[in-house]
C-alpha positions in Angstrom: 3.2 -18.4 -50.3 2.4 -21.9 -49.1 3.8 -23.9 -46.2 7.6 -23.9 -46.2 9.8 -26.6 -44.7 11.7 -25.7 -41.6 15.4 -25.1 -42.5 18.4 -25.7 -40.2 21.0 -23.0 -39.4 24.6 -23.1 -38.3 23.4 -22.6 -34.6 22.0 -25.6 -32.8 18.2 -25.5 -32.2 17.8 -22.4 -34.4 15.6 -22.9 -37.6 13.8 -20.7 -40.0 11.0 -20.8 -42.6 10.6 -18.5 -45.6 7.4 -16.5 -45.2 5.7 -13.6 -47.0 7.3 -10.4 -46.1 5.1 -7.9 -44.1 4.2 -4.7 -45.9 6.4 -5.4 -48.9 6.7 -7.9 -51.8 9.0 -10.8 -51.4 9.8 -13.1 -48.6 11.7 -13.0 -45.3 12.8 -15.6 -42.7 10.7 -16.4 -39.7 13.1 -17.8 -37.1 12.3 -20.6 -34.6 14.0 -22.0 -31.7 13.7 -25.6 -30.3 14.9 -26.5 -26.9 14.3 -28.8 -24.0 13.5 -27.7 -20.5 12.1 -29.7 -17.5 11.9 -32.8 -19.6 9.7 -31.1 -22.3 10.6 -30.0 -25.8 9.5 -26.5 -26.8 9.3 -24.9 -30.2 8.8 -21.1 -30.3 8.8 -18.3 -32.9 11.3 -15.6 -32.0 10.9 -13.1 -34.8 11.0 -12.1 -38.5 14.1 -11.3 -40.4 13.1 -7.7 -41.4 10.0 -6.8 -39.4 11.7 -7.8 -36.0 15.3 -7.3 -37.2 16.0 -10.9 -36.2 19.2 -12.7 -37.0 20.5 -16.2 -36.4 22.8 -15.0 -33.6 20.0 -13.1 -31.8 17.8 -16.2 -32.1 20.5 -18.3 -30.6 20.9 -15.8 -27.6 17.2 -15.9 -27.0 17.3 -19.7 -27.1 20.0 -19.7 -24.4 18.0 -17.3 -22.2 14.8 -19.4 -22.6 16.7 -22.6 -21.6 17.9 -20.8 -18.4 14.4 -19.4 -17.9 15.7 -15.8 -18.1 13.4 -14.7 -20.8 9.6 -14.9 -21.5 8.3 -16.4 -24.6 6.6 -14.2 -27.2 3.3 -15.8 -26.2 4.0 -14.9 -22.5 5.0 -11.4 -23.5 1.8 -10.9 -25.4 -0.3 -12.2 -22.5 1.6 -9.9 -20.1 0.9 -6.9 -22.4 -2.7 -7.8 -22.6 -3.0 -8.0 -18.9 -1.3 -4.6 -18.5 -3.7 -3.2 -21.1 -6.7 -4.6 -19.2 -5.4 -3.3 -15.9 -4.9 0.2 -17.4 -8.4 0.2 -18.8 -9.8 -0.6 -15.3 -7.4 1.8 -13.6 -8.7 5.4 -12.8 -5.5 7.5 -12.8 -5.6 11.2 -12.0 -5.3 12.1 -15.7 -8.1 9.8 -16.6 -10.3 11.1 -13.8 -9.6 14.7 -14.9 -10.6 13.8 -18.5 -13.8 12.3 -17.4 -14.6 15.2 -15.1 -13.9 17.7 -18.0 -16.2 15.7 -20.4 -19.1 15.8 -17.9 -19.1 19.6 -17.6 -22.0 21.4 -19.2 -19.8 23.8 -21.1 -16.5 22.1 -22.0 -15.3 25.2 -23.9 -15.7 27.6 -21.1 -12.8 29.9 -20.2 -12.6 28.5 -16.6 -12.3 24.9 -17.9 -9.7 25.9 -20.4 -7.8 27.6 -17.6 -8.1 24.4 -15.4 -6.8 22.3 -18.4 -3.8 24.5 -18.6 -3.1 24.2 -14.9 -3.6 20.5 -15.0 -1.2 20.0 -18.0 1.4 22.3 -16.6 1.5 21.5 -12.9 -0.4 18.2 -12.1 -0.1 15.9 -15.0 3.7 15.6 -15.1 3.9 14.5 -11.4 0.5 12.9 -10.6 -1.1 12.1 -14.0 -0.4 8.4 -14.2 -1.1 7.8 -10.5 -4.3 6.7 -8.8 -5.5 8.9 -5.9 -4.8 6.1 -3.5 -1.1 6.1 -4.6 -0.5 9.7 -3.7 1.4 10.4 -0.5 1.4 13.6 1.6 5.1 14.2 0.9 4.6 14.5 -2.9 1.8 17.0 -2.5 3.7 19.0 0.0 6.7 19.1 -2.3 4.5 20.4 -5.1 3.1 23.1 -2.9 6.5 24.2 -1.7 8.1 24.2 -5.2 5.2 26.1 -6.7 5.2 28.8 -3.9 8.8 29.5 -4.9 7.7 30.6 -8.4 4.0 31.3 -8.3 1.6 33.3 -6.2 -0.3 31.7 -3.3 -3.5 32.2 -5.3 -2.2 30.2 -8.2 -1.0 27.4 -5.9 -4.4 27.4 -4.3 -6.1 27.0 -7.7 -3.7 24.1 -8.6 -4.2 22.1 -5.4 -7.9 22.8 -5.4 -8.0 21.4 -8.9 -6.3 18.2 -7.7 -8.6 18.0 -4.8 -11.7 18.5 -7.0 -10.5 15.8 -9.5 -10.0 13.3 -6.7 -13.4 14.1 -5.1 -15.1 13.6 -8.4 -13.6 10.1 -8.7 -14.9 9.3 -5.2 -18.4 10.8 -5.8 -18.8 8.7 -9.1 -17.4 5.6 -7.3 -14.7 5.4 -9.9 -11.8 5.4 -7.5 -10.8 5.6 -3.8 -9.5 8.9 -2.5 -6.2 9.6 -0.9 -5.7 8.9 2.8 -4.7 12.4 3.8 -6.2 15.9 3.5 -4.9 18.2 0.8 -4.5 21.5 2.5 -4.6 24.8 0.5 -2.3 27.8 1.1 -3.9 30.8 2.8 -4.5 33.6 0.4 -5.3 37.2 1.2 -7.8 37.7 -1.6 -9.7 40.6 -0.1 -8.8 43.1 -2.9 -11.6 45.6 -3.3 -11.6 47.6 -6.5 -13.3 50.9 -6.7 -13.7 54.0 -8.9 -13.9 57.6 -8.0 -17.0 59.6 -9.0 -15.0 61.2 -11.8 -13.8 57.8 -13.2 -17.3 56.4 -12.9 -18.8 59.4 -14.8 -16.2 59.0 -17.5 -17.0 55.3 -17.9 -20.7 55.9 -18.2 -20.0 58.5 -20.9 -17.8 56.1 -22.8 -20.4 53.3 -22.5 -23.1 55.7 -23.9 -20.8 56.5 -26.9 -19.5 53.0 -27.7 -20.7 51.3 -30.9 -20.9 47.8 -29.3 -24.3 47.9 -27.7 -24.0 44.3 -26.5 -20.8 44.9 -24.5 -21.8 48.4 -23.3 -25.1 47.0 -21.9 -23.4 44.0 -20.4 -21.1 46.4 -18.5 -24.0 48.6 -17.5 -25.8 45.6 -16.1 -22.7 44.5 -14.2 -22.6 47.9 -12.6 -26.3 48.0 -11.8 -26.6 44.4 -10.4 -23.2 43.3 -9.3 -23.6 40.1 -11.4 -20.5 38.1 -12.1 -18.9 37.7 -15.5 -20.1 34.1 -16.0 -23.6 34.9 -14.7 -23.9 37.7 -17.3 -22.7 35.3 -20.1 -25.3 32.7 -19.1 -28.2 35.1 -18.7 -31.2 34.3 -20.9 -34.4 36.2 -21.6 -36.4 33.6 -19.7 -34.4 34.5 -16.6 -35.8 38.1 -16.6 -39.2 38.6 -14.9 -40.2 42.1 -15.8 -43.6 41.7 -14.2 -42.3 40.7 -10.7 -39.1 42.6 -11.1 -36.5 39.8 -10.5 -33.5 38.3 -12.4 -32.8 34.6 -11.9 -29.2 33.7 -11.6 -28.6 30.1 -12.7 -26.0 28.2 -10.7 -24.1 31.2 -9.3 -20.5 30.6 -8.1 -20.5 28.2 -5.2 -24.3 28.0 -4.8 -27.7 27.1 -6.1 -29.9 29.1 -8.4 -31.0 32.4 -6.8 -33.1 35.5 -7.7 -32.0 39.1 -7.3 -34.3 42.2 -7.5 -34.2 44.2 -10.8 -33.7 47.9 -10.0 -34.9 50.7 -12.2 -31.6 51.1 -14.0 -31.3 47.4 -14.8 -34.9 47.2 -16.0 -34.3 50.2 -18.4 -31.1 48.5 -19.8 -32.9 45.2 -20.4 -36.1 46.8 -21.7 -34.1 48.7 -24.4 -31.6 45.9 -25.1 -32.0 44.4 -28.6 -33.3 40.9 -28.8 -31.3 38.9 -31.4 -33.1 36.3 -33.5 -32.0 32.6 -33.2 -30.7 32.8 -29.6 -32.2 32.8 -26.1 -29.1 34.5 -24.6 -29.3 38.2 -23.7 -25.6 38.8 -24.5 -24.9 35.9 -26.9 -21.5 34.9 -28.4 -20.8 33.6 -31.8 -23.7 31.9 -33.7 -26.0 32.8 -30.9 -24.3 30.4 -28.4 -23.3 31.3 -24.8 -20.6 34.0 -24.8 -17.2 32.8 -23.8 -15.0 35.9 -24.1 -15.3 39.7 -24.1 -11.7 40.8 -23.5 -11.1 42.7 -26.7 -14.1 45.0 -26.5 -14.0 45.5 -22.8 -10.2 46.4 -22.9 -11.0 49.0 -25.5 -13.7 50.6 -23.3 -11.4 50.4 -20.3 -8.7 52.3 -22.2 -11.2 54.9 -23.6 -12.5 55.6 -20.1 -9.0 55.9 -18.7 -9.5 53.4 -16.0 -6.6 52.2 -13.8 -4.4 49.5 -15.5 -5.0 47.1 -12.6 -8.8 47.6 -12.7 -10.5 44.4 -13.8 -13.5 45.7 -15.8 -16.3 43.2 -15.0 -15.1 42.0 -11.6 -14.2 45.6 -10.7 -17.7 46.8 -11.6 -19.1 44.2 -9.2 -16.9 45.7 -6.5 -18.0 49.2 -7.4 -21.7 48.1 -7.1 -21.1 46.6 -3.7 -19.1 49.6 -2.5 -21.8 52.1 -3.5 -24.4 50.1 -1.6 -22.2 49.6 1.5 -21.1 53.3 1.7 -24.7 54.6 1.2 -25.6 53.7 4.7 -29.0 52.4 3.4 -28.0 48.7 2.9 -26.9 46.4 5.7 -24.3 43.7 5.2 -26.8 40.9 5.3 -28.8 42.4 2.5 -25.6 43.1 0.6 -24.6 39.4 1.0 -27.9 38.3 -0.6 -27.7 40.8 -3.4 -24.1 39.6 -4.3 -25.2 36.0 -3.9 -22.3 35.3 -1.5 -22.6 31.8 0.0 -21.3 33.0 3.4 -20.9 36.5 5.0 -17.1 36.1 4.9 -16.7 37.6 1.4 -19.2 40.4 2.2 -17.1 41.5 5.2 -14.5 43.1 2.9 -17.1 46.0 2.5 -17.6 46.3 6.3 -15.2 49.2 6.6 -17.4 51.3 4.2 -20.4 50.6 6.4 -18.3 51.5 9.5 -17.5 54.9 7.9 -21.3 55.6 7.6 -21.8 54.6 11.2 -19.0 56.9 12.3 -20.6 59.8 10.5 -23.9 58.9 12.1 -22.3 58.9 15.6 -20.7 62.2 14.8 -24.1 63.8 14.4 -24.9 63.3 18.1 -21.6 65.1 19.0 -22.5 68.0 16.6 -26.0 68.4 18.1 -24.7 68.4 21.6 -22.0 71.0 20.8 -24.7 73.2 19.2 -26.9 72.9 22.3 -24.0 73.9 24.6 -23.1 76.8 22.3 -26.7 78.1 22.2 -27.0 78.2 26.0 -23.9 80.2 26.6 
């Protein structure tokens, strides 16, 4: 369709031209307005008949608003939207920082990251997602903490606020955004739950592990019991991390710390020596397609049920506690050594086992009393 002459309408200063219809055959009207303001004549497009649902009456109303300077022109609106778009692209909001943080993690499909994504979507994004860290105020974070504590455990609230804090700190460390001007305080959590098994429960578990058909999972649980390694550390463990000659296992990036080495005891050595090495993977306990394992819940739940373990016993984390409790109650391992074996960053977490050590000391002190009583009894 070629150039069309501008046609008058029944409204002063409102015109139209017939133009090709957008997305369909045929034509439609493109409406124009002409007006004078500040001594200058302006001609502007105001919209299409079908695409913009424009009518002569609407065009006339727009003309009146433009004359009174109560409305922006289409050109000005486009420029404003472009400026907003550019501002948004250069703006590091909380949700954008979280996305960048998540994308920079070495294992974006890990269970912990999926859990953090769920927490972010559920608790942080609705309130803080579109805000920059510098726009946060103490009152908003305090309200989130108070409201969550009404419905969720202190541990859950701590995880949520720690995630917010970690996201903001990431933005600062990468020089993407400024931080907030107040400290995000986390609720106090009594997380010193120590799980243990009786001698009978432990014997039943070992029997079930020996009989289970899933060698991968059975050996993973054995190694957890023999080394106290964490779930994620076992999933990441590769054959190159095991030094049979020197007798050490390298733990890559343990929770809250740098790479460390723990001694490989006789039991752990036997498990690893007899463990099948699968082709096409470097992982000792690989997941699907030889990649790093991300889940073990189904098999481990079956073993837990067959062994008759308590319902609240967390299999892998619980076996770490069992390992630590056995060492602490033996009287042969001091708490500093236990801290190093468990790769605790500070002695605070190891202190949960201090009472077991205390019981050993009490028994030791009791020996002196028994000896003295025997001496007195023999001299009578």
